[in-house]
N, C-alpha and C positions, 0 to 999 in steps of 0.2 A: 271727221277727225282720222287722220292718217300716221297710222305706226311706221316708225322706221324700224326695221327687223336689221341687226349687223351679224355679218358671220365673224366667226373668227380668224378667217384667212384674211381678213380684212384691218384685223387689229394690230398681225405678227409679222416679223421680219420674216421673208421667205430665206430657206437654205442656201440659197446664190449670195446672197446680202450680207447674211454671216458668213460664210469663208473667206468672201470681199474683204471684208473688215478684219478680221485675225488675218487673214497674210498682210493687210495694209500695216496693221500694228505690228506683227513679228519684224517687216522690213524695216518700220523705225528704231525697233528696240536694238537688233544688228549696225544700224547704223550710228547711234549713240553707244555702242558700246565699242567698235571701232575706232571712233574718236576718241574715245577714255582712255584705250589702250593704245593709240597713235601718243596722246597728251604724256601719259605715263613715261612711255620710251624716252620722247624727247627730254621730260625733267630728269630720269637715271642719267642719259648722256650729258646734260648740263654739271652734272654734281660731279662728276669725272673729270679731270684735265684732261685738256686737251696735250699732248708732250708732241713739240715739233722737233723733227730732224735738223732740220733747217738753221738751228741755232747754231748746232755743231759747226754743218757745214759754212755757215758764213765766219767762222772763227777759223775756220781753216782756210777762207778766202784770202784772207787777211797779209797771210803768209807767202815771201816770195822762195820760198824752197820746199820742196815737198820731197821727203825721202819714205823709199817701199818697207811698209812697215804695219803691224797691227796694236790698235790701239783701243781702251776702253777708258772709261768712267762714267759719274754717275751727274746729276742736276744739281748735287749739292739744297741747299733749304728752296731752292725754287720747285722744285719736283721731287719731294720725297718718296722715295720706294721706286724711282727708277732710274733706269742706268742705258748706256749706250757703248755699242761697240763699233769701230772704224777697220774697214782693210782698206790699204791702200798699195794699188796696184799699178805698173806703167803698163799701159796698153798700147803705145806706138813704141816707135825708136826716137821720138822727137821729143818726147818730153811730155807728154800728154799722160796722165794718172788718171786714173778710176777709183772712186772714191767709195764704199758701200757702206752705208749707215745702218743701223739696226738696234731701236730702242726698244727696250724689255723693260716689264713690271717686274721688281724684285719677287715679291710674294710667290708666284707663281712660273715664273720665267714666260711669261704669256707675251708675244711678239707684239708689239703694241703698231709700229710703223718700219717698213723698208725704206731707201732710200739710195741713188745711186747719184753721183756727179762726177763730172768729166772738168780737169782743169789743166788749164797749161801752162806751164812755169819752166821757162826755158832756163832758169839760173840753177835748178835743181842738181845734184849731182848724178852721176851715171845712174840707171838704175839696172834690173836684170836684163832688160832687151838691148841696153848700150853697151853690155861685155861690162859689168862692174863684177868684180869677184866677191863682193861680201853679198851673201843672202840675204834675207829678212830675218829681221832681230825679235 
């Protein structure tokens, strides 16, 4: 009759195996936390409306004449709580105008978007570079 003698070292994990298992566990936890964090950030972005200054620029592109001036307005019921400003300047004496748009949120005046657009409108009245005597309004 043979008796089997087992020692405690044969039934337990070694310290190295435990450390490797803990490392794998924490790496997987950090990966899961980063995925949850990025999903929450994307969900927050979806809740905020994406207001685009191109809507205002498209309206100005329909006109044949541009006059140097500063304009402002809001988006009405489409995007309540947002407003825009536009600064129209002649940048070349050949009726080339640069329009700088700024879209802000009313609550804290946070700038949401800026955009610059160049328009060539040869039918426009003389601007400051063409010798106009009237300054900006």
